[in-house]
C-alpha positions as CSV (number, residue, x, y, z in Angstrom):
1,X,6.1,37.2,46.1
2,X,4.7,38.8,49.2
3,X,1.0,38.6,48.3
4,X,-1.6,37.8,50.9
5,X,-3.9,34.8,50.6
6,X,-6.8,37.1,49.8
7,X,-4.9,38.3,46.7
8,X,-4.1,34.9,45.3
9,X,-7.0,32.7,46.3
10,X,-10.4,33.9,45.1
11,X,-12.1,31.3,47.3
12,X,-10.2,32.3,50.5
13,X,-13.4,33.6,52.1
14,X,-15.0,30.2,51.9
15,X,-12.2,28.9,54.1
16,X,-12.2,31.8,56.5
17,X,-15.9,31.5,57.1
18,X,-15.4,28.0,58.5
19,X,-12.7,29.0,61.0
20,X,-13.5,30.2,64.5
21,X,-13.8,33.2,65.4
22,X,-14.7,34.3,61.8
23,X,-17.5,31.6,61.7
24,X,-19.7,33.5,64.1
25,X,-19.9,36.9,65.7
26,X,-18.7,40.2,64.2
27,X,-15.1,39.4,63.4
28,X,-15.5,38.8,59.7
29,X,-17.7,41.9,59.4
30,X,-15.0,43.9,61.2
31,X,-12.3,42.6,58.8
32,X,-14.5,43.8,55.9
33,X,-14.9,47.2,57.6
34,X,-11.1,47.4,58.0
35,X,-10.6,46.5,54.3
36,X,-13.0,49.2,53.2
37,X,-11.1,51.7,55.4
38,X,-7.8,50.6,54.0
39,X,-9.1,50.9,50.5
40,X,-10.5,54.4,51.0
41,X,-7.2,55.6,52.5
42,X,-5.0,53.7,50.0
43,X,-3.3,51.7,52.8
44,X,-1.7,49.0,50.8
45,X,0.5,47.3,53.4
46,X,-1.8,45.9,56.1
47,X,-0.5,42.4,56.5
48,X,-2.0,41.6,59.8
49,X,-4.4,43.1,62.4
50,X,-4.5,43.3,66.1
51,X,-7.4,42.5,68.3
52,X,-8.3,44.0,71.7
53,X,-9.8,41.0,73.4
54,X,-9.5,41.8,77.1
55,X,-13.2,41.3,77.4
56,X,-13.5,38.2,75.2
57,X,-13.2,37.0,71.6
58,X,-15.7,39.6,70.4
59,X,-13.2,42.4,71.0
60,X,-12.5,45.0,68.5
61,X,-9.9,45.4,65.7
62,X,-7.1,47.9,66.3
63,X,-6.3,49.7,63.1
64,X,-2.5,49.9,63.5
65,X,0.1,50.2,60.8
66,X,-1.4,52.9,58.5
67,X,2.1,54.0,57.4
68,X,1.2,53.8,53.7
69,X,-2.3,55.4,54.1
70,X,-2.9,58.2,51.6
71,X,0.2,57.3,49.8
72,X,-0.6,57.3,46.1
73,X,-3.8,59.2,45.3
74,X,-3.7,58.2,41.6
75,X,-3.7,54.4,42.3
76,X,-6.6,52.4,43.6
77,X,-5.6,48.9,44.6
78,X,-8.6,46.6,44.2
79,X,-7.0,43.7,46.0
80,X,-7.5,45.6,49.3
81,X,-11.2,45.0,48.9
82,X,-10.9,41.2,48.6
83,X,-12.6,40.6,51.9
84,X,-15.6,42.5,50.7
85,X,-15.7,41.2,47.2
86,X,-15.0,37.6,48.1
87,X,-17.2,37.4,51.3
88,X,-19.9,39.7,49.9
89,X,-20.9,40.8,53.3
90,X,-21.1,44.2,54.9
91,X,-22.6,45.7,58.0
92,X,-25.9,47.6,57.4
93,X,-24.6,50.5,59.4
94,X,-21.4,50.7,57.4
95,X,-23.3,50.6,54.1
96,X,-25.7,53.3,55.3
97,X,-22.8,55.6,56.3
98,X,-21.0,55.0,53.0
99,X,-24.1,55.7,51.0
100,X,-24.6,58.9,53.0
101,X,-21.0,60.0,52.3
102,X,-21.7,59.5,48.6
103,X,-24.5,62.0,48.7
104,X,-23.6,65.5,47.4
105,X,-24.4,67.3,50.6
106,X,-22.2,64.9,52.7
107,X,-19.5,64.1,50.2
108,X,-16.7,62.2,51.9
109,X,-14.0,64.6,50.5
110,X,-15.9,67.6,51.7
111,X,-16.5,66.1,55.2
112,X,-12.8,65.2,55.4
113,X,-11.6,68.6,54.1
114,X,-13.8,70.4,56.7
115,X,-12.7,68.1,59.5
116,X,-9.0,68.5,58.7
117,X,-9.2,72.3,58.6
118,X,-9.3,72.2,62.4
119,X,-5.9,70.4,62.6
120,X,-3.0,72.7,63.5
121,X,-0.9,71.0,60.8
122,X,-3.5,71.8,58.0
123,X,-3.5,71.1,55.2
124,X,-3.1,67.4,56.0
125,X,-4.3,66.0,52.7
126,X,-3.8,67.4,49.2
127,X,-6.8,68.0,47.0
128,X,-6.0,64.9,44.8
129,X,-6.0,62.7,48.0
130,X,-9.4,64.1,49.0
131,X,-10.9,63.5,45.6
132,X,-9.4,60.0,45.6
133,X,-11.7,59.3,48.7
134,X,-14.8,60.0,46.6
135,X,-13.6,57.9,43.7
136,X,-12.7,55.0,45.9
137,X,-16.0,55.3,47.8
138,X,-17.8,54.8,44.5
139,X,-15.7,51.7,43.8
140,X,-16.7,50.3,47.2
141,X,-20.4,50.9,46.6
142,X,-20.0,49.3,43.1
143,X,-18.5,46.2,44.8
144,X,-21.4,46.1,47.2
145,X,-24.0,46.5,44.4
146,X,-22.3,43.6,42.5
147,X,-22.6,41.4,45.6
148,X,-26.2,42.3,46.1
149,X,-27.0,41.7,42.5
150,X,-25.3,38.3,42.7
151,X,-26.4,37.1,46.2
152,X,-29.4,39.3,47.2
153,X,-29.5,42.0,49.8
154,X,-30.6,39.7,52.6
155,X,-27.4,37.6,52.3
156,X,-25.0,40.6,51.8
157,X,-26.2,43.3,54.1
158,X,-25.8,42.1,57.7
159,X,-28.1,43.7,60.3
160,X,-25.7,44.8,62.9
161,X,-28.2,46.9,64.9
162,X,-30.3,45.2,67.5
163,X,-33.4,46.8,68.7
164,X,-34.4,45.9,72.3
165,X,-37.6,44.0,72.4
166,X,-40.4,46.3,73.6
167,X,-42.7,45.1,76.3
168,X,-46.1,44.1,75.0
169,X,-47.7,47.1,76.6
170,X,-45.2,49.4,74.9
171,X,-45.7,48.0,71.4
172,X,-47.4,50.1,68.7
173,X,-50.9,48.8,68.1
174,X,-52.0,48.8,64.6
175,X,-55.7,49.0,64.0
176,X,-57.4,48.1,60.7
C-alpha cells in the first residue's frame, strides 16, 4: 500500500539503531532532523534520502525531493515524525532552535514571513501555510516532551556541540 517501514512498524527504530551507519555517528540524528523539517513543511512524499559522503560516512544529508512541501496547510501527517517519536532522540541544537522559534518574539511563521518578503516572487507562502508552521512546531515540541517524559532528557537530547578542551592554564578557577 506504499507505506514506509516507519509507518507500519512501531519498533522500526530498534532495528535501525543496530545497523551501521545509524548505530554510531550523527546519521540517525540527521534523519530525525530531516523528518522534523519534512513535518514542518508538510512534505509527505520523502521515500528516500541522499548522502553526500565524499569525505566519509559521516557526510551530510541532502534534502532533495521537496515537491510536496507546503502542499496542504490544513493537514498534519504525524507519520512523518516517526523517526523522532520512535527513536526519541533529537540534537540539542535542533531542540534549542525549535524552542526559540516557538517564542512569541521569534515565532516561526513571523521569521519565515519576513524572510520570504525579500523574494522577488513574494508572496511565496499563503498565510494559512505560515500558520501551519507554528501549529506543526508545537506538535514537534509536544512529541519531544513526550519522549523526555518517558525516557528522560539525558537519553533523548543528544549533545551535538563539542567544546574544545581548554588548557589547564586557561580553565576558570573556582575559589571557595
